[in-house]
C-alpha positions in Angstrom: 112.9 144.5 88.6 109.8 147.3 88.3 108.2 145.2 84.9 108.9 142.0 86.9 106.6 142.5 90.0 103.8 144.5 87.5 103.9 140.7 86.2 103.3 139.0 89.2 100.6 141.3 90.5 99.2 140.9 86.7 99.3 136.9 86.7 98.0 136.9 90.9 94.7 139.2 89.8 94.2 136.7 87.0 94.8 133.7 88.9 97.0 132.5 86.8 100.6 131.2 88.3 103.8 130.7 86.2 105.1 126.9 86.4 107.7 124.6 84.8 105.9 122.0 82.6 106.6 118.7 83.0 108.3 117.2 79.5 106.0 114.8 77.7 106.6 113.3 74.4 104.9 114.8 71.1 103.4 110.8 71.0 102.3 110.6 74.8 100.5 114.3 74.7 98.7 112.8 71.6 98.0 109.8 72.5 96.1 110.3 75.7 93.0 111.8 74.4 89.3 111.1 75.3 88.1 108.7 72.9 90.9 106.1 73.3 91.3 106.6 76.9 87.4 106.1 77.5 87.2 102.9 75.2 89.7 101.3 77.3 87.2 101.9 80.4 84.1 100.3 78.0 86.8 97.5 77.8 87.8 97.1 81.2 84.4 97.4 82.9 82.9 95.0 79.6 85.2 92.2 80.9 84.6 93.1 84.6 80.7 92.3 84.4 81.2 89.3 81.5 83.6 87.3 84.2 82.0 88.6 87.4 85.6 89.7 88.9 86.0 90.7 91.9 89.2 93.2 93.2 91.6 90.2 94.0 90.9 89.0 90.4 92.0 92.7 89.1 96.8 92.9 88.5 98.3 95.2 87.3 101.6 94.4 85.8 104.6 97.2 85.0 108.0 96.8 84.7 110.4 99.7 85.5 114.5 100.4 84.7 116.9 100.6 87.2 120.7 101.9 87.0 123.1 100.9 88.7 124.6 104.2 88.9 121.6 106.8 89.1 121.5 110.9 89.0 122.6 112.2 92.1 120.1 113.8 94.5 120.7 117.3 95.4 123.6 118.2 98.3 125.0 121.0 100.4 128.1 122.4 99.2 130.2 125.9 100.0 128.5 128.7 97.4 131.5 129.4 95.2 132.9 125.9 94.8 132.8 125.4 90.7 133.0 121.7 90.9 131.3 118.6 93.5 132.1 115.7 92.7 129.8 112.3 94.4 131.9 108.8 94.6 130.0 106.0 92.5 130.7 102.9 91.7 131.1 103.4 88.1 130.6 106.3 85.2 127.6 104.6 83.7 125.3 102.0 85.3 124.2 99.0 84.4 120.5 98.4 83.5 118.2 95.7 86.3 114.2 95.5 85.2 111.9 95.4 87.9 108.4 93.6 87.2 105.8 94.9 89.6 102.6 92.6 89.8 99.9 93.9 92.1 95.9 93.7 92.3 93.0 95.9 93.7 93.0 95.5 97.6 97.1 96.1 97.8 98.1 92.3 97.4 101.4 91.8 95.8 102.6 89.2 93.4 106.8 88.1 94.3 108.9 90.4 92.2 110.4 89.5 88.8 114.2 90.8 88.1 115.5 90.8 85.1 119.6 91.1 85.3 122.0 91.6 82.4 123.7 88.5 83.1 122.9 85.2 81.0 124.1 83.0 83.8 123.4 82.2 86.8 121.1 85.5 87.5 119.5 83.8 90.8 122.8 84.7 92.1 121.8 88.3 92.5 119.1 88.0 94.6 120.4 89.3 98.0 117.7 90.3 100.2 114.8 90.5 97.8 111.3 89.5 98.9 110.3 86.0 99.2 109.4 83.9 96.7 110.9 86.4 94.0 112.7 85.1 90.7 115.7 86.3 88.7 115.6 85.7 85.2 118.5 87.2 82.8 119.5 88.2 79.1 122.4 90.3 77.5 120.3 94.1 78.2 118.4 93.7 81.4 115.2 93.8 79.5 111.9 91.9 79.1 111.6 89.8 76.3 109.3 88.4 74.8 110.5 85.1 76.1 111.0 86.0 79.0 107.7 87.6 79.9 106.4 83.7 79.4 108.3 83.6 82.8 106.3 86.7 84.4 103.0 84.3 83.3 104.4 81.2 84.4 105.3 82.9 87.9 102.0 84.8 87.9 100.5 81.5 87.2 102.0 79.6 90.2 101.8 82.7 92.8 97.8 83.4 92.6 97.2 80.1 91.1 94.8 80.7 88.2 93.1 79.0 85.7 90.3 78.5 83.6 87.5 78.1 85.9 89.2 80.9 88.4 90.3 83.4 85.8 92.4 86.9 86.7 92.4 90.1 84.4 95.8 91.7 83.8 96.2 95.0 83.3 99.6 96.1 81.3 101.3 98.7 78.4 100.9 97.7 74.8 104.5 96.3 74.4 105.5 93.7 71.5 106.9 91.4 74.2 103.1 91.3 75.9 101.2 89.9 72.9 103.3 87.1 71.4 100.8 84.5 69.9 102.5 82.3 72.4 101.7 84.5 75.3 98.1 84.5 74.5 98.2 81.2 74.3 100.0 80.9 77.8 96.7 82.7 78.9 93.9 81.1 77.8 95.4 77.8 79.2 95.9 79.6 82.5 92.4 81.4 83.0 95.2 84.8 82.3 92.8 87.7 80.7 95.1 90.6 79.1 94.1 94.1 79.2 96.5 96.4 77.8 96.7 100.2 78.3 96.5 102.6 75.2 99.7 103.3 73.5 101.7 106.1 75.3 99.1 106.4 77.8 101.0 104.6 80.7 102.5 108.0 82.4 98.1 109.0 83.5 96.1 105.5 84.2 99.1 102.8 84.5 98.9 103.2 88.7 102.6 101.2 89.3 104.3 103.3 87.1 102.6 107.1 88.8 101.6 105.6 92.6 104.7 103.3 92.8 107.4 103.1 90.5 107.8 107.3 90.8 108.4 107.0 94.4 110.5 104.0 94.7 113.1 105.4 92.1 113.4 109.2 94.6 113.9 107.3 97.4 116.0 104.8 96.1 118.3 107.7 94.4 118.8 109.0 98.6 119.5 105.5 99.4 122.1 105.5 96.6 123.7 109.0 97.5 124.0 107.6 101.5 
């Protein structure tokens, strides 16, 4: 105890504190570097200036997976109790992907849901935001073919065209960069600008500022 007090005193005098590190993969730690981030923002500025894009024409697109069984939140329990249980719908949940699309002035395109269902996924749109769409496959993950549906949904909702272009900022996944997807974007005035690989934990605003808090509140709602 004496040594611990001395350590705390030394740390305090040198303005150093003990903190729990945030787990980050090696790829993310090395991918987020000055060169890659600078290149991205140079491209971003170049595109915005070239097409004279206003904030309402700049959209952030991101997808997140949501399990039907989430990690339980901490609860109050009797001290010394060996096991605390929480009833859930199943031991292992199924995955649903939610695609968020929001522009720089706060306008959100109706959500896209990808359910682990092949037939009639729209039957699961209970109390969903108006004009949201439901897609489906076996896994619940985004695929190249489903991303074409997302692009079509974006085009219909914001009415973009070659004469009225929009910029989409999104992660660099294979499903986002197929020849079909690029052709659809060209035909509908959609400009794709991809974040550098393994960097979405920093510049991807939907991931950092929206999906993180959303999952925290969702865990509480599931627990309730």
